[in-house]
C-alpha positions in Angstrom: 0.0 0.0 0.2 2.7 2.2 0.7 4.2 2.8 -2.7 0.9 2.4 -4.5 -0.7 6.1 -5.6 -4.1 6.7 -6.4 -4.6 8.2 -10.0 -4.9 11.7 -9.3 -4.0 12.3 -6.0 -0.6 13.3 -4.6 0.8 13.4 -0.8 -0.5 16.7 0.4 1.3 18.7 2.8 -0.7 19.3 6.1 -1.9 23.1 7.4 -3.3 23.7 10.8 -7.0 24.0 10.8 -6.8 27.2 13.3 -4.5 29.5 14.9 -5.0 27.9 18.1 -1.3 26.7 19.0 -0.1 24.3 22.0 3.1 25.5 24.4 4.4 21.8 23.0 3.5 18.5 23.1 5.8 17.6 26.1 3.7 19.9 28.1 0.2 18.6 27.5 -1.4 16.5 30.3 -2.9 13.3 29.3 -6.7 12.9 29.7 -8.0 11.3 32.8 -10.5 9.3 32.2 -13.8 8.3 34.6 -14.7 5.4 33.5 -17.1 3.7 35.6 -20.2 5.5 35.1 -22.7 5.8 32.3 -25.5 8.7 32.7 -28.4 9.7 30.5 -31.5 7.9 29.9 -30.5 6.7 26.3 -27.1 5.9 27.2 -28.4 4.0 30.3 -30.8 2.3 28.2 -28.6 0.8 25.2 -25.8 -0.3 27.6 -29.0 -2.4 29.4 -29.7 -3.5 26.0 -26.6 -4.3 24.8 -25.8 -6.9 27.6 -23.1 -4.7 29.3 -22.2 -5.9 32.7 -23.9 -3.2 35.0 -23.0 -2.9 39.1 -26.0 -0.9 39.7 -28.6 1.9 38.6 -29.6 4.7 40.8 -32.6 6.1 39.7 -34.2 9.9 41.0 -37.0 9.4 43.8 -40.1 11.0 42.7 -42.5 10.2 40.1 -41.4 8.0 36.9 -42.0 8.9 33.3 -42.8 6.3 30.6 -39.0 6.2 29.9 -37.6 5.9 33.2 -40.2 3.2 34.0 -39.4 1.3 31.2 -35.8 1.3 31.9 -36.4 -0.5 35.7 -38.2 -2.5 34.4 -35.9 -3.8 31.8 -33.2 -3.4 34.3 -35.0 -5.9 36.9 -35.7 -8.1 34.2 -32.0 -8.8 33.6 -31.2 -9.0 37.1 -29.5 -5.5 37.6 -30.0 -3.8 40.9 -32.4 -0.4 41.3 -31.6 2.0 44.1 -33.4 5.5 44.1 -31.9 8.5 45.7 -32.1 12.4 45.9 -31.7 14.6 42.9 -29.3 15.9 45.1 -27.1 13.1 45.5 -27.3 12.5 41.5 -26.3 15.9 40.8 -23.1 15.1 43.3 -22.1 12.0 41.3 -22.8 13.4 37.7 -19.8 13.8 35.6 -21.8 15.4 33.1 -23.9 17.6 34.8 -26.9 16.2 32.5 -27.9 12.7 34.1 -31.8 12.9 33.3 -32.4 11.4 36.8 -30.4 7.6 35.9 -26.5 7.0 36.5 -25.4 3.4 36.0 -22.3 2.0 37.5 -20.6 -0.2 34.9 -17.6 -2.5 34.3 -15.1 -0.5 32.4 -15.7 -0.3 28.5 -13.2 -2.7 27.1 -11.3 -1.5 24.4 -10.7 -4.0 21.1 -7.8 -4.6 19.1 -7.6 -3.4 15.7 -7.1 -6.8 14.5 -10.9 -7.1 16.3 -12.0 -4.1 13.7 -10.4 -6.0 11.0 -12.0 -9.4 11.6 -15.9 -7.5 12.1 -15.4 -6.5 8.8 -14.3 -9.7 7.1 -17.0 -11.7 8.7 -19.5 -9.1 7.3 -17.9 -9.6 3.9 -16.9 -6.1 3.5 -14.3 -3.9 2.9 -13.2 -2.5 6.3 -14.5 1.2 7.2 -12.5 2.4 9.8 -12.3 6.2 11.7 -9.1 7.3 13.0 -9.0 10.1 15.5 -5.9 11.9 15.8 -5.9 13.7 19.0 -9.6 14.2 19.6 -9.9 15.6 23.3 -13.5 16.9 23.9 -16.0 14.6 24.7 -18.6 15.8 22.8 -16.9 15.4 19.3 -15.8 12.1 20.3 -19.2 10.9 21.4 -20.9 13.0 18.4 -18.3 10.8 16.1 -19.0 7.5 17.8 -23.0 8.2 16.9 -22.3 9.5 13.4 -19.5 6.1 13.3 -22.4 3.7 14.1 -25.0 5.8 11.8 -22.8 5.0 8.5 -21.6 1.7 9.3 -18.4 1.7 10.2 -16.4 -1.0 11.5 -14.8 0.8 14.4 -13.2 3.7 15.9 -9.0 4.0 16.4 -7.9 6.4 19.1 -4.0 7.4 21.0 -3.5 6.0 24.3 -2.1 9.2 25.3 -3.1 13.3 24.7 -6.7 12.4 23.7 -9.7 11.5 25.6 -11.0 7.9 26.2 -14.2 6.2 26.8 -15.9 8.1 29.8 -19.5 9.1 31.2 -19.3 12.3 28.9 -19.0 10.4 26.1 -21.3 7.9 26.3 -23.8 10.7 27.3 -22.8 12.5 23.9 -22.7 9.2 22.1 -26.6 8.9 22.9 -26.0 5.0 23.5 -23.8 4.3 20.2 -20.8 3.8 22.7 -22.3 0.5 23.1 -21.7 -0.8 20.1 -18.9 0.9 17.9 -15.9 -0.7 18.6 -13.2 1.4 19.8 -9.3 0.0 19.5 -6.9 2.6 21.5 -3.4 2.4 20.3 -0.1 3.6 21.3 1.2 5.3 18.2 -1.6 5.9 15.4 1.3 6.7 12.6 2.4 3.1 13.4 -1.4 2.0 13.2 -1.8 3.7 9.7 1.6 1.7 8.5 -0.1 -1.2 9.8 -3.2 -1.0 7.8 -1.6 0.2 4.6 -0.3 -3.0 4.6 -3.7 -5.0 5.5 -4.1 -2.7 1.8 -6.3 -0.5 3.4 -6.4 3.3 1.7 -5.6 5.8 4.5 -7.4 9.4 3.7 -6.7 12.0 6.0 -9.1 15.3 6.1 -7.0 19.0 6.1 -7.7 22.0 4.1 -4.3 21.4 2.4 -6.0 18.8 0.4 -5.8 18.9 -3.4 -9.3 18.0 -4.1 -12.5 17.9 -1.9 -13.9 15.4 -0.7 -16.8 14.7 -3.1 -14.4 14.6 -6.0 -12.2 12.2 -4.1 -12.7 7.9 -4.5 -13.5 6.5 -1.3 -14.6 3.5 -2.2 -12.8 0.2 -0.9 -11.2 -0.3 2.3 -10.7 2.7 3.8 -9.5 4.5 7.2 -10.4 8.1 7.1 -8.4 10.0 9.7 -9.8 13.4 11.4 -7.7 16.0 13.2 -7.8 17.4 16.7 -10.0 20.4 17.5 -7.2 22.8 17.9 -4.4 21.5 15.6 -5.9 19.0 12.9 -4.0 16.2 12.1 -0.6 15.6 13.2 2.5 16.2 10.7 3.9 12.8 11.0 0.0 11.5 10.5 -0.9 13.4 7.5 2.9 12.4 6.1 1.3 8.6 6.5 -1.8 8.9 4.6 -2.3 7.7 1.1 -3.9 11.6 0.2 -5.7 14.0 1.9 -9.1 15.7 1.3 -10.5 18.9 1.8 -14.2 20.6 2.6 -14.8 23.4 0.6 -15.3 26.4 2.7 -17.5 29.3 1.5 -18.2 31.5 4.2 -15.9 33.6 6.4 -15.4 30.6 8.8 -12.2 28.9 7.9 -13.0 25.4 10.0 -15.8 23.4 11.1 -16.1 21.4 14.2 -14.3 18.2 14.2 -17.0 16.1 14.6 -19.1 17.9 12.2 -16.5 17.6 9.6 -16.1 14.0 10.3 -19.8 13.2 9.8 -19.8 14.9 6.3 -17.1 13.3 5.0 -18.0 9.7 6.7 -21.5 10.2 5.0 -19.8 10.7 1.5 -17.7 7.5 1.9 -20.9 5.6 2.9 -22.5 7.1 -0.1 -19.9 5.8 -2.3 -20.0 2.6 -0.6 -23.5 2.1 -1.7 -23.0 2.5 -5.6 
């Protein structure tokens, strides 16, 4: 894969998506994860339905609405402990501050291996469709990307272990339950992982303003891994250099860049469209 070039594409030098700069990677702290809680009705309900190991569920005391009643009934049907507590206690426990009257204590969300994602594609008889995130640090962005990845039928998402957010309560809430269905691999080195995917005959497509072609002019069919850069800096230089080619999203207005989750969703759906033809 490394020496193959798709016709009409050239390696593009990365340009930064914004003027936001960090003082240096060595000065950035790792993101600490809160891995033992799921919050919000949809997120907890999907965790129950997916068979996730849940230690107990806390629900707010008082009148129970239809969705809460359904959630409690399903939990008890599965043998999960359900306890009532005051709203003030839930507020104190909550990491998202948007618990909607329900918090579940769960076993850690298991990360998968990159090979597991490839095997999922093989088992379905499909070309691999993978999303690679290079340094996403915002819980809402990661959750939103997971939600879109599930919607477009991506086989999995790859994130770095360091200097990026992991799977936590806020991400679960933002994903609206998609975290339970999208396999996520957490790797030490994104650049090395890209090299491995290329050896597996997967085209690696970067996203950056420097891309010579717009995403809707690019050939995104076949085995593909889409790289979405961080909110502030976009793709790192080494990661961009590893991509087989880079595409851009045309911008007609006064704003020069899009939110990472929005930009990712636009291209993810273009890949889905091309795979359907």
